[in-house]
All heavy atoms as an XYZ file, in Angstrom:
862
protein
N       2.580      4.515    -13.917
C       1.646      5.483    -13.346
C       2.321      6.254    -12.241
O       2.133      7.502    -12.129
C       0.410      4.777    -12.779
C      -0.410      4.052    -13.799
C      -1.563      4.960    -14.338
O      -1.881      5.954    -13.730
O      -2.127      4.537    -15.419
N       3.098      5.673    -11.399
C       3.755      6.328    -10.283
C       4.744      7.312    -10.828
O       4.786      8.538    -10.376
C       4.379      5.365     -9.314
C       3.450      4.743     -8.378
C       3.327      3.267     -8.668
C       3.897      4.915     -7.009
N       5.592      6.958    -11.710
C       6.623      7.810    -12.177
C       5.993      8.946    -13.002
O       6.452     10.035    -12.974
C       7.689      7.089    -13.042
O       7.016      6.414    -14.192
C       8.464      6.097    -12.224
N       4.951      8.662    -13.724
C       4.245      9.690    -14.542
C       3.630     10.805    -13.580
O       3.478     11.939    -13.926
C       3.146      9.135    -15.352
N       3.284     10.291    -12.351
C       2.724     11.231    -11.389
C       3.761     11.974    -10.566
O       3.514     12.785     -9.663
C       1.777     10.501    -10.435
N       5.101     11.605    -10.791
C       6.116     12.212    -10.100
C       6.533     11.605     -8.787
O       7.237     12.087     -7.958
N       5.938     10.414     -8.490
C       6.260      9.704     -7.267
C       7.697      9.133     -7.292
O       8.110      8.689     -8.323
C       5.246      8.568     -6.995
N       8.328      9.128     -6.080
C       9.640      8.563     -5.996
C       9.786      7.675     -4.773
O      10.594      6.685     -4.817
C      10.677      9.637     -5.921
N       8.979      7.853     -3.770
C       9.106      7.113     -2.534
C       7.724      6.625     -2.100
O       7.181      7.107     -1.134
C       9.725      7.975     -1.429
C      11.174      8.420     -1.758
C      11.855      9.128     -0.639
N      12.251      8.118      0.336
C      12.306      8.268      1.660
N      11.827      9.367      2.194
N      12.679      7.313      2.444
N       7.156      5.671     -2.768
C       5.875      5.201     -2.425
C       5.878      4.201     -1.193
O       6.874      3.535     -0.986
C       5.403      4.359     -3.654
C       6.649      3.834     -4.267
C       7.678      4.999     -4.010
N       4.858      4.283     -0.424
C       4.683      3.301      0.673
C       4.006      2.081      0.042
O       2.972      2.220     -0.662
C       3.772      3.912      1.707
C       3.205      2.948      2.839
C       4.331      2.494      3.648
C       2.059      3.579      3.628
N       4.526      0.922      0.337
C       3.969     -0.274     -0.200
C       3.202     -0.935      0.885
O       3.658     -1.333      1.929
C       5.094     -1.232     -0.686
C       4.656     -2.654     -1.056
C       3.706     -2.634     -2.294
C       5.853     -3.488     -1.393
N       1.797     -1.071      0.605
C       0.934     -1.856      1.528
C       0.481     -3.107      0.835
O       0.003     -3.037     -0.286
C      -0.315     -0.991      1.837
C      -0.040      0.329      2.602
C      -1.376      1.099      2.840
C       0.672      0.103      3.942
N       0.703     -4.164      1.477
C       0.495     -5.494      0.859
C       0.519     -6.559      1.996
O       0.565     -6.255      3.229
C       1.481     -5.793     -0.242
N       0.549     -7.836      1.618
C       0.776     -8.847      2.574
C       2.163     -8.715      3.118
O       3.023     -8.138      2.545
C       0.591    -10.258      1.935
O       1.590    -10.433      0.915
C      -0.815    -10.431      1.364
N       2.332     -9.393      4.232
C       3.628     -9.375      4.869
C       4.773     -9.826      3.920
O       5.833     -9.272      3.826
C       3.675    -10.301      6.150
C       4.988    -10.391      6.826
C       4.907    -11.196      8.081
N       4.298    -10.417      9.180
C       3.201    -10.841      9.766
N       2.578    -11.858      9.584
N       2.630     -9.959     10.695
N       4.455    -10.927      3.192
C       5.444    -11.511      2.225
C       5.886    -10.453      1.270
O       7.108    -10.248      0.924
C       4.900    -12.681      1.573
C       4.104    -13.567      2.420
C       2.706    -13.627      2.351
C       4.686    -14.293      3.478
C       2.000    -14.438      3.274
C       4.034    -15.093      4.376
C       2.601    -15.166      4.228
O       1.883    -15.938      5.095
N       4.981     -9.698      0.691
C       5.261     -8.736     -0.371
C       6.012     -7.451      0.230
O       6.939     -7.019     -0.337
C       4.017     -8.260     -1.113
O       3.331     -9.401     -1.626
C       4.355     -7.263     -2.195
N       5.608     -7.148      1.495
C       6.286     -5.998      2.116
C       7.695     -6.396      2.580
O       8.596     -5.552      2.521
C       5.453     -5.501      3.285
C       4.174     -4.755      2.875
S       3.290     -4.074      4.222
C       2.666     -5.523      5.103
N       7.888     -7.593      3.052
C       9.145     -7.938      3.690
C      10.164     -8.577      2.773
O      11.392     -8.461      3.039
C       8.917     -8.881      4.956
C       8.241     -8.066      6.051
C       7.847     -8.948      7.211
O       8.174    -10.173      7.236
O       7.338     -8.379      8.238
N       9.689     -9.286      1.779
C      10.674     -9.857      0.777
C      10.967     -8.824     -0.309
O      10.173     -7.974     -0.527
C      10.137    -11.176      0.236
C       9.918    -12.166      1.327
C       9.344    -13.489      0.786
O       9.226    -13.714     -0.424
N       9.008    -14.406      1.651
N      12.094     -8.928     -0.875
C      12.548     -7.865     -1.740
C      12.118     -7.948     -3.240
O      12.343     -7.037     -4.005
C      14.102     -7.856     -1.771
C      14.659     -7.353     -0.414
O      14.056     -6.532      0.216
N      15.778     -7.829     -0.056
N      11.395     -9.039     -3.599
C      11.093     -9.198     -5.000
C      10.320     -8.031     -5.623
O      10.617     -7.653     -6.784
C      10.366    -10.547     -5.324
C       9.030    -10.636     -4.606
C       7.827    -10.270     -5.361
C       8.846    -11.047     -3.340
C       6.607    -10.339     -4.793
C       7.616    -11.187     -2.709
C       6.462    -10.800     -3.454
N       9.373     -7.500     -4.912
C       8.583     -6.371     -5.448
C       9.295     -5.051     -5.380
O       9.435     -4.296     -6.388
C       7.291     -6.288     -4.586
C       6.123     -5.569     -5.222
C       5.162     -6.211     -5.873
C       6.058     -4.180     -5.033
C       4.025     -5.499     -6.453
C       4.965     -3.497     -5.605
C       4.059     -4.145     -6.306
O       2.933     -3.471     -6.809
N       9.853     -4.810     -4.252
C      10.641     -3.528     -4.021
C      11.835     -3.435     -4.916
O      12.180     -2.378     -5.520
C      10.981     -3.338     -2.530
C       9.789     -3.020     -1.721
C      10.037     -2.804     -0.232
N      10.566     -4.005      0.347
C      11.598     -4.065      1.170
N      12.256     -3.037      1.486
N      11.925     -5.285      1.730
N      12.597     -4.579     -5.075
C      13.722     -4.551     -5.936
C      13.327     -4.232     -7.384
O      14.048     -3.565     -8.085
C      14.499     -5.852     -5.867
C      15.292     -6.026     -4.569
O      15.332     -5.068     -3.734
O      15.817     -7.196     -4.361
N      12.282     -4.798     -7.848
C      11.795     -4.571     -9.220
C      11.382     -3.159     -9.417
O      11.724     -2.524    -10.421
C      10.587     -5.489     -9.473
C       9.926     -5.266    -10.773
C      10.565     -6.065    -11.869
N       9.761     -5.936    -13.116
C      10.126     -6.344    -14.212
N      11.269     -6.896    -14.356
N       9.411     -6.181    -15.271
N      10.774     -2.555     -8.408
C      10.405     -1.121     -8.548
C      11.608     -0.203     -8.598
O      11.610      0.692     -9.357
C       9.527     -0.687     -7.329
C       8.144     -1.251     -7.329
C       7.436     -0.927     -5.939
C       7.260     -0.818     -8.467
N      12.590     -0.572     -7.872
C      13.866      0.218     -7.839
C      14.595     -0.004     -9.191
O      14.997      0.971     -9.793
C      14.735     -0.212     -6.695
C      16.111      0.425     -6.641
C      16.014      1.934     -6.351
O      15.294      2.323     -5.412
N      16.709      2.791     -7.053
N      14.820     -1.230     -9.600
C      15.567     -1.500    -10.790
C      14.962     -0.996    -12.097
O      15.583     -0.452    -12.916
C      15.811     -3.009    -10.914
N      13.679     -1.184    -12.186
C      12.983     -0.818    -13.355
C      12.475      0.649    -13.462
O      12.419      1.258    -14.520
C      11.823     -1.792    -13.718
C      11.203     -1.558    -15.037
C      10.384     -2.747    -15.433
C       9.815     -2.474    -16.841
N       9.463     -3.577    -17.571
N      12.117      1.175    -12.326
C      11.468      2.461    -12.314
C      12.221      3.561    -11.451
O      11.745      4.648    -11.321
C      10.031      2.415    -11.921
C       9.256      1.469    -12.816
C       8.966      0.148    -12.357
C       8.860      1.834    -14.074
C       8.244     -0.711    -13.150
C       8.162      0.911    -14.907
C       7.847     -0.319    -14.416
O       7.137     -1.182    -15.224
N      13.217      3.119    -10.655
C      13.896      4.036     -9.843
C      13.092      4.477     -8.614
O      13.424      5.460     -7.995
N      12.141      3.660     -8.248
C      11.273      3.979     -7.060
C      11.880      3.333     -5.789
O      12.295      2.212     -5.792
C       9.857      3.490     -7.268
C       9.100      4.052     -8.469
C       7.773      3.311     -8.663
C       8.822      5.531     -8.192
N      11.933      4.146     -4.709
C      12.395      3.621     -3.452
C      11.146      3.325     -2.601
O      10.587      4.170     -1.916
C      13.194      4.701     -2.727
C      13.690      4.308     -1.375
C      14.381      5.444     -0.601
O      14.620      6.501     -1.156
O      14.548      5.170      0.576
N      10.684      2.092     -2.712
C       9.421      1.663     -2.005
C       9.674      1.538     -0.498
O      10.644      0.865     -0.161
C       8.862      0.408     -2.617
N       8.902      2.202      0.243
C       8.967      2.138      1.724
C       7.967      1.114      2.222
O       6.933      0.924      1.616
C       8.693      3.535      2.344
C       9.533      4.688      1.774
C       9.033      5.991      2.399
C      10.981      4.490      2.008
N       8.203      0.565      3.369
C       7.266     -0.338      4.017
C       7.013      0.176      5.438
O       7.899      0.844      6.015
C       7.684     -1.774      4.053
C       7.797     -2.339      2.626
C       9.000     -1.956      4.708
N       5.899     -0.112      6.030
C       5.643      0.306      7.329
C       6.525     -0.350      8.404
O       7.183     -1.347      8.089
C       4.181     -0.184      7.615
C       3.566     -0.449      6.276
C       4.730     -0.813      5.441
N       6.632      0.150      9.583
C       7.368     -0.445     10.716
C       6.710     -1.880     11.022
O       5.622     -2.125     10.613
C       7.252      0.400     11.931
C       7.880      1.756     11.788
C       9.396      1.690     11.636
O      10.028      0.772     12.182
O       9.924      2.551     10.830
N       7.528     -2.703     11.647
C       7.085     -4.082     11.866
C       5.755     -4.233     12.447
O       4.940     -5.102     11.995
C       8.137     -4.772     12.719
N       5.409     -3.551     13.485
C       4.071     -3.622     14.089
C       2.955     -3.237     13.131
O       1.920     -3.914     13.030
C       4.015     -2.774     15.336
C       2.715     -2.932     16.058
C       2.709     -2.037     17.345
O       3.568     -1.355     17.700
N       1.594     -2.139     18.084
N       3.199     -2.212     12.288
C       2.250     -1.819     11.351
C       2.150     -2.827     10.178
O       1.070     -3.025      9.629
C       2.528     -0.417     10.765
C       2.339      0.669     11.836
O       1.526      0.427     12.770
O       2.947      1.728     11.724
N       3.268     -3.389      9.777
C       3.259     -4.508      8.770
C       2.330     -5.623      9.230
O       1.543     -6.106      8.380
C       4.617     -4.957      8.432
C       5.483     -4.010      7.617
C       6.679     -4.678      7.047
N       7.570     -5.355      7.956
C       8.565     -4.895      8.619
N       8.900     -3.619      8.502
N       9.316     -5.592      9.449
N       2.469     -6.018     10.472
C       1.682     -7.021     11.022
C       0.170     -6.706     10.952
O      -0.687     -7.531     10.577
N      -0.102     -5.474     11.281
C      -1.577     -5.037     11.255
C      -2.110     -5.016      9.852
O      -3.229     -5.519      9.603
C      -1.731     -3.721     11.951
N      -1.363     -4.478      8.946
C      -1.727     -4.447      7.542
C      -1.993     -5.903      6.962
O      -3.020     -6.131      6.374
C      -0.687     -3.720      6.664
C      -0.879     -3.965      5.190
C      -0.629     -2.229      6.940
N      -1.140     -6.770      7.300
C      -1.181     -8.178      6.814
C      -2.412     -8.882      7.460
O      -3.207     -9.495      6.811
C       0.075     -8.902      7.249
C       0.090    -10.353      6.952
N       0.551    -10.908      5.699
C      -0.295    -11.436      7.640
C       0.454    -12.163      5.760
N      -0.089    -12.506      6.855
N      -2.538     -8.687      8.780
C      -3.629     -9.359      9.503
C      -5.024     -8.847      9.027
O      -5.940     -9.701      8.896
C      -3.480     -9.195     10.984
C      -2.295     -9.916     11.557
O      -1.779    -10.848     10.900
O      -1.964     -9.613     12.720
N      -5.126     -7.589      8.754
C      -6.403     -7.019      8.245
C      -6.696     -7.592      6.885
O      -7.875     -8.000      6.668
C      -6.393     -5.498      8.266
C      -6.284     -4.994      9.672
C      -7.493     -4.928      7.466
C      -5.981     -3.561      9.836
N      -5.746     -7.788      6.097
C      -5.931     -8.424      4.744
C      -6.551     -9.820      4.911
O      -7.651    -10.152      4.380
C      -4.713     -8.451      3.939
C      -4.258     -7.015      3.506
C      -4.886     -9.337      2.656
C      -2.900     -6.913      2.888
N      -5.872    -10.671      5.688
C      -6.243    -12.032      5.774
C      -7.398    -12.357      6.659
O      -8.238    -13.161      6.363
C      -5.001    -12.916      6.140
C      -4.147    -13.195      4.969
C      -2.829    -12.579      4.834
C      -4.523    -14.023      3.905
C      -2.076    -12.771      3.791
C      -3.685    -14.289      2.757
C      -2.482    -13.645      2.750
N      -7.385    -11.637      7.837
C      -8.442    -11.982      8.879
C      -9.764    -11.303      8.568
O     -10.794    -11.698      9.049
C      -7.920    -11.633     10.227
C      -6.780    -12.418     10.663
O      -6.397    -13.452     10.074
O      -6.049    -11.975     11.604
N      -9.734    -10.210      7.780
C     -10.966     -9.424      7.549
C     -11.297     -9.345      6.089
O     -12.308     -9.887      5.635
C     -10.781     -8.033      8.212
C     -10.603     -7.977      9.676
C     -10.310     -6.693     10.261
O     -10.607     -5.652      9.610
O      -9.709     -6.568     11.372
N     -10.415     -8.648      5.297
C     -10.806     -8.376      3.915
C     -11.023     -9.589      3.112
O     -11.968     -9.693      2.274
C      -9.743     -7.444      3.277
C      -9.592     -6.109      4.041
C      -8.497     -5.295      3.339
C     -10.885     -5.333      4.003
N     -10.143    -10.621      3.287
C     -10.326    -11.877      2.484
C     -11.615    -12.624      2.909
O     -12.154    -13.453      2.162
C      -9.092    -12.821      2.758
S      -7.639    -12.311      1.887
N     -12.186    -12.274      4.078
C     -13.435    -12.784      4.586
C     -14.632    -11.914      4.227
O     -15.759    -12.184      4.747
C     -13.319    -13.114      5.995
S     -12.056    -14.290      6.464
N     -14.402    -10.813      3.536
C     -15.536     -9.880      3.263
C     -15.842     -9.007      4.425
O     -16.950     -8.342      4.350
N     -15.004     -8.851      5.371
C     -15.253     -8.022      6.547
C     -14.514     -6.737      6.357
O     -13.266     -6.645      6.130
C     -14.841     -8.747      7.895
C     -14.983     -7.799      9.038
C     -15.532    -10.026      8.040
N     -15.262     -5.589      6.467
C     -14.665     -4.217      6.343
C     -14.965     -3.511      7.626
O     -16.214     -3.298      7.920
C     -15.206     -3.513      5.077
C     -14.624     -2.144      5.086
C     -14.815     -4.294      3.817
N     -14.027     -3.184      8.417
C     -14.258     -2.475      9.657
C     -13.690     -1.070      9.637
O     -12.645     -0.809      9.079
C     -13.549     -3.233     10.850
C     -14.024     -4.644     11.106
C     -13.273     -5.218     12.258
C     -13.759     -6.596     12.574
N     -12.909     -7.238     13.659
N     -14.483     -0.142     10.241
C     -14.037      1.195     10.369
C     -12.727      1.340     11.114
O     -11.846      2.156     10.763
C     -15.093      2.089     10.915
C     -14.789      3.560     10.991
C     -14.542      4.127      9.600
O     -15.210      3.748      8.643
O     -13.586      4.959      9.449
N     -12.592      0.553     12.157
C     -11.297      0.565     12.952
C     -10.141      0.114     12.056
O      -9.049      0.713     12.253
C     -11.370     -0.304     14.161
O     -11.767     -1.667     13.782
C     -12.389      0.167     15.194
N     -10.363     -0.742     11.169
C      -9.267     -1.136     10.299
C      -8.916     -0.030      9.271
O      -7.775      0.192      8.958
C      -9.593     -2.440      9.521
O      -9.719     -3.469     10.489
N      -9.934      0.640      8.778
C      -9.763      1.706      7.875
C      -8.894      2.809      8.577
O      -7.974      3.343      7.981
C     -11.099      2.313      7.404
C     -10.959      3.564      6.467
C     -12.321      3.953      5.953
N     -12.884      2.976      5.055
C     -13.958      2.243      5.297
N     -14.692      2.412      6.361
N     -14.349      1.305      4.375
N      -9.280      3.094      9.806
C      -8.504      4.067     10.591
C      -7.052      3.635     10.789
O      -6.136      4.401     10.744
C      -9.182      4.389     11.890
C      -8.499      5.452     12.640
C      -8.455      6.798     11.911
O      -9.471      7.298     11.502
N      -7.305      7.359     11.723
N      -6.882      2.311     11.017
C      -5.501      1.820     11.199
C      -4.663      2.057      9.920
O      -3.519      2.489     10.010
C      -5.574      0.347     11.534
C      -4.233     -0.285     11.804
C      -3.722      0.089     13.210
N      -2.746     -0.755     13.670
C      -1.420     -0.507     13.736
N      -0.947      0.714     13.364
N      -0.540     -1.375     14.168
N      -5.228      1.715      8.817
C      -4.528      2.023      7.536
C      -4.299      3.472      7.324
O      -3.185      3.830      6.885
C      -5.338      1.397      6.331
C      -5.035     -0.021      5.982
C      -5.185     -1.063      6.865
C      -4.523     -0.343      4.656
C      -4.857     -2.356      6.525
C      -4.249     -1.627      4.308
C      -4.475     -2.621      5.223
O      -4.155     -3.920      4.894
N      -5.222      4.322      7.631
C      -5.088      5.724      7.488
C      -3.912      6.185      8.396
O      -3.089      7.022      8.008
C      -6.329      6.459      7.882
O      -7.364      6.021      7.012
C      -6.242      7.952      7.758
N      -3.821      5.659      9.591
C      -2.711      6.061     10.534
C      -1.359      5.524      9.963
O      -0.356      6.276     10.086
C      -2.973      5.415     11.898
C      -4.118      6.036     12.596
O      -4.582      7.062     12.186
O      -4.591      5.392     13.613
N      -1.322      4.397      9.432
C      -0.047      3.870      8.779
C       0.337      4.759      7.634
O       1.531      5.065      7.523
C      -0.266      2.368      8.299
C       0.852      1.931      7.457
C      -0.451      1.461      9.508
N      -0.566      5.193      6.789
C      -0.271      6.117      5.730
C       0.219      7.386      6.251
O       1.284      7.971      5.748
C      -1.506      6.275      4.799
C      -1.818      4.902      4.079
C      -1.295      7.347      3.787
C      -3.130      4.889      3.364
N      -0.377      7.999      7.277
C      -0.018      9.230      7.812
C       1.417      9.165      8.367
O       2.262     10.083      8.199
C      -0.976      9.703      8.859
N       1.762      8.043      9.058
C       3.082      7.880      9.600
C       4.097      7.809      8.440
O       5.170      8.355      8.564
C       3.121      6.568     10.465
N       3.774      7.126      7.393
C       4.638      7.064      6.236
C       4.865      8.352      5.589
O       5.997      8.742      5.183
C       4.168      6.007      5.222
N       3.811      9.172      5.503
C       3.978     10.500      4.915
C       4.928     11.339      5.817
O       5.752     12.010      5.180
C       2.585     11.184      4.837
N       4.784     11.189      7.103
C       5.705     12.031      7.980
C       7.149     11.502      7.830
O       8.062     12.219      8.065
C       5.255     11.806      9.446
N       7.342     10.215      7.420
C       8.655      9.690      7.207
C       9.172      9.898      5.772
O      10.268      9.403      5.456
C       8.690      8.179      7.541
N       8.418     10.589      5.007
C       8.901     10.889      3.593
C       8.294     10.199      2.368
O       8.733     10.355      1.261
N       7.250      9.349      2.672
C       6.611      8.718      1.635
C       5.806      9.759      0.812
O       5.245     10.729      1.417
C       5.664      7.619      2.044
N       5.757      9.628     -0.527
C       5.041     10.556     -1.370
C       3.756     10.025     -2.044
O       3.152     10.771     -2.746
C       5.999     11.253     -2.330
C       6.576     10.283     -3.337
O       6.199      9.077     -3.401
O       7.585     10.731     -4.023
N       3.564      8.687     -1.801
C       2.421      8.069     -2.492
C       2.191      6.746     -1.778
O       3.009      6.349     -0.926
C       2.674      7.905     -3.978
O       3.913      7.227     -4.172
N       1.172      6.050     -2.193
C       0.896      4.705     -1.569
C       0.574      3.659     -2.719
O      -0.306      3.991     -3.573
C      -0.238      4.741     -0.583
C      -0.560      3.387     -0.017
C      -0.015      5.804      0.415
N       1.163      2.552     -2.692
C       0.825      1.439     -3.552
C      -0.013      0.478     -2.817
O       0.380     -0.012     -1.775
C       2.088      0.664     -4.088
C       2.995      1.563     -4.873
C       1.651     -0.546     -4.883
C       4.348      0.936     -5.197
N      -1.272      0.305     -3.249
C      -2.128     -0.753     -2.716
C      -1.793     -2.042     -3.458
O      -2.246     -2.278     -4.548
C      -3.651     -0.420     -2.890
C      -4.099      0.935     -2.349
C      -5.583      1.043     -2.489
C      -3.671      1.108     -0.882
N      -0.839     -2.775     -2.831
C      -0.193     -3.894     -3.491
C      -0.901     -5.237     -3.290
O      -0.327     -6.278     -3.513
N      -2.178     -5.246     -2.818
C      -2.917     -6.472     -2.648
C      -4.337     -6.137     -3.101
O      -4.876     -5.074     -2.869
C      -2.893     -6.823     -1.130
S      -3.813     -8.333     -0.763
N      -4.953     -7.088     -3.815
C      -6.228     -6.861     -4.408
C      -7.297     -6.448     -3.458
O      -8.225     -5.656     -3.742
C      -6.705     -8.122     -5.191
O      -6.712     -9.253     -4.302
C      -5.786     -8.431     -6.334
N      -7.343     -6.978     -2.206
C      -8.343     -6.684     -1.252
C      -8.317     -5.280     -0.625
O      -9.297     -4.830     -0.100
C      -8.332     -7.731     -0.155
C      -8.714     -9.115     -0.534
C      -7.618     -9.920     -1.260
O      -6.425     -9.477     -1.230
O      -7.935    -11.008     -1.797
N      -7.165     -4.627     -0.548
C      -7.042     -3.368      0.096
C      -8.009     -2.321     -0.405
O      -8.522     -1.506      0.351
C      -5.614     -2.855      0.140
C      -4.721     -3.848      0.843
C      -5.542     -1.487      0.834
C      -3.236     -3.517      0.741
N      -8.317     -2.326     -1.711
C      -9.167     -1.382     -2.222
C     -10.613     -1.519     -1.724
O     -11.440     -0.640     -1.840
N     -10.993     -2.620     -1.061
C     -12.234     -2.788     -0.400
C     -12.346     -1.934      0.809
O     -13.431     -1.619      1.326
C     -12.528     -4.249     -0.074
C     -12.552     -5.301     -1.137
C     -12.495     -6.632     -0.604
C     -13.737     -5.031     -2.007
N     -11.174     -1.561      1.401
C     -11.130     -0.910      2.672
C     -10.882      0.528      2.593
O     -11.477      1.396      3.243
C      -9.961     -1.505      3.550
C      -9.799     -0.995      4.947
C     -10.986     -1.269      5.818
C      -8.520     -1.617      5.546
N      -9.958      0.984      1.674
C      -9.614      2.407      1.666
C      -9.617      2.841      0.131
O      -9.437      2.058     -0.752
C      -8.260      2.735      2.203
C      -7.092      1.973      1.483
C      -8.258      2.484      3.677
C      -5.678      2.468      1.973
N      -9.891      4.092     -0.055
C      -9.823      4.713     -1.303
C      -9.120      6.148     -1.137
O      -8.779      6.465     -0.032
C     -11.183      4.860     -2.084
C     -12.203      5.715     -1.284
O     -11.802      6.601     -0.480
O     -13.351      5.418     -1.442
N      -9.071      6.953     -2.236
C      -8.361      8.172     -2.081
C      -8.846      9.139     -1.022
O      -8.128      9.889     -0.429
C      -8.374      8.865     -3.523
C      -7.414     10.036     -3.596
C      -6.001      9.682     -3.323
O      -5.434      8.865     -3.994
N      -5.413     10.233     -2.219
N     -10.102      8.986     -0.731
C     -10.642      9.945      0.332
C     -10.136      9.645      1.689
O     -10.239     10.443      2.604
C     -12.231      9.860      0.267
O     -12.596      8.550      0.594
C     -12.832     10.316     -0.997
N      -9.527      8.410      1.871
C      -9.055      7.959      3.138
C      -7.549      8.280      3.349
O      -6.961      8.035      4.400
C      -9.235      6.461      3.338
C     -10.662      6.080      3.281
O     -11.472      6.600      4.041
O     -10.969      5.162      2.437
N      -6.904      8.813      2.277
C      -5.454      8.926      2.302
C      -4.967     10.372      2.098
O      -5.494     11.088      1.272
C      -4.883      8.052      1.194
O      -3.487      8.241      1.118
N      -3.900     10.734      2.880
C      -3.327     11.999      2.789
C      -2.350     12.039      1.573
O      -1.824     13.087      1.225
C      -2.679     12.435      4.026
S      -1.347     11.346      4.557
N      -2.039     10.830      1.019
C      -1.127     10.691     -0.105
C      -1.888     10.095     -1.302
O      -2.794      9.409     -1.147
C       0.013      9.782      0.228
C       0.929     10.213      1.345
C       1.901      9.044      1.703
C       1.743     11.450      0.994
N      -1.388     10.370     -2.493
C      -2.054      9.781     -3.697
C      -1.950      8.199     -3.560
O      -0.849      7.705     -3.275
C      -1.156     10.259     -4.832
C      -0.470     11.444     -4.376
C      -0.263     11.238     -2.871
N      -3.056      7.494     -3.902
C      -3.119      6.076     -3.899
C      -2.992      5.566     -5.322
O      -3.534      6.093     -6.282
C      -4.414      5.612     -3.345
C      -4.771      5.865     -1.887
C      -6.081      5.198     -1.574
C      -3.686      5.335     -0.968
N      -2.226      4.390     -5.425
C      -2.114      3.703     -6.752
C      -2.587      2.262     -6.412
O      -1.762      1.510     -5.787
C      -0.658      3.780     -7.207
C      -0.270      5.147     -7.618
C       0.252      6.013     -6.631
C      -0.471      5.599     -8.911
C       0.619      7.278     -7.022
C      -0.146      6.933     -9.271
C       0.374      7.714     -8.321
N      -3.771      1.907     -6.811
C      -4.361      0.637     -6.595
C      -3.867     -0.316     -7.664
O      -4.293     -0.237     -8.841
C      -5.847      0.763     -6.601
C      -6.572     -0.544     -6.194
O      -6.006     -1.653     -6.357
O      -7.725     -0.407     -5.754
N      -3.033     -1.323     -7.291
C      -2.453     -2.199     -8.327
C      -3.556     -3.079     -8.997
O      -3.379     -3.345    -10.181
C      -1.394     -3.162     -7.637
O      -1.999     -3.905     -6.604
N      -4.671     -3.325     -8.380
C      -5.711     -4.006     -8.995
C      -6.334     -3.248    -10.189
O      -6.445     -3.757    -11.294
C      -6.785     -4.380     -7.972
O      -6.239     -5.155     -6.919
C      -7.972     -5.212     -8.662
N      -6.622     -1.980     -9.892
C      -7.168     -1.158    -10.986
C      -6.175     -0.849    -12.018
O      -6.471     -0.852    -13.271
C      -7.629      0.205    -10.358
C      -8.843      0.102     -9.457
C      -9.246      1.332     -8.876
C     -10.525      1.161     -7.980
N     -10.930      2.464     -7.330
N      -4.874     -0.693    -11.667
C      -3.879     -0.469    -12.711
C      -3.636     -1.669    -13.557
O      -3.567     -1.509    -14.855
C      -2.503     -0.143    -12.004
C      -2.480      1.160    -11.270
C      -1.196      1.302    -10.471
C      -2.716      2.380    -12.155
N      -3.670     -2.877    -13.012
C      -3.561     -4.081    -13.834
C      -4.778     -4.264    -14.746
O      -4.695     -4.699    -15.850
C      -3.396     -5.324    -12.929
C      -1.954     -5.498    -12.461
N      -1.648     -5.098    -11.178
C      -0.861     -5.914    -13.048
C      -0.338     -5.276    -11.042
N       0.177     -5.794    -12.136
N      -5.960     -3.984    -14.174
C      -7.211     -4.097    -14.990
C      -7.204     -3.170    -16.175
O      -7.526     -3.576    -17.243
C      -8.437     -3.859    -14.091
N      -6.783     -1.904    -15.920
C      -6.675     -0.977    -17.036
C      -5.718     -1.421    -18.120
O      -5.924     -1.323    -19.291
C      -6.389      0.410    -16.580
C      -7.579      1.152    -15.975
C      -7.352      2.624    -15.886
N      -6.225      3.043    -15.039
C      -6.375      3.466    -13.798
N      -7.560      3.479    -13.292
N      -5.318      3.817    -13.096
N      -4.512     -1.914    -17.641
C      -3.510     -2.365    -18.515
C      -3.969     -3.540    -19.415
O      -3.624     -3.661    -20.533
C      -2.233     -2.740    -17.851
N      -4.759     -4.428    -18.768
C      -5.272     -5.609    -19.473
C      -6.285     -5.201    -20.547
O      -6.393     -5.758    -21.608
C      -5.846     -6.574    -18.494
């Protein structure tokens, strides 16, 4: 989906493990030629904490939505051209109307493929 849309440098939003370990980003690079970017350390922590402390508990806060929107805007300024929602819960918090970049929700992509 990303390559079909012309994306080359997606921002990867997910748990800290997925953002910081190379298994996901290496696969995107090797198989699809995508250079997945991740947020700065402080933003990675916020993204991770919002997933586990809020979204996994069914809590959706406007302040957290704004935090994700800010992370996406910073990535756009740094050259990201799209966003991968790489954790099932993130779609509870943000959708395309919240993002200045095209969103690719891995949950919806996997569901369609199945």
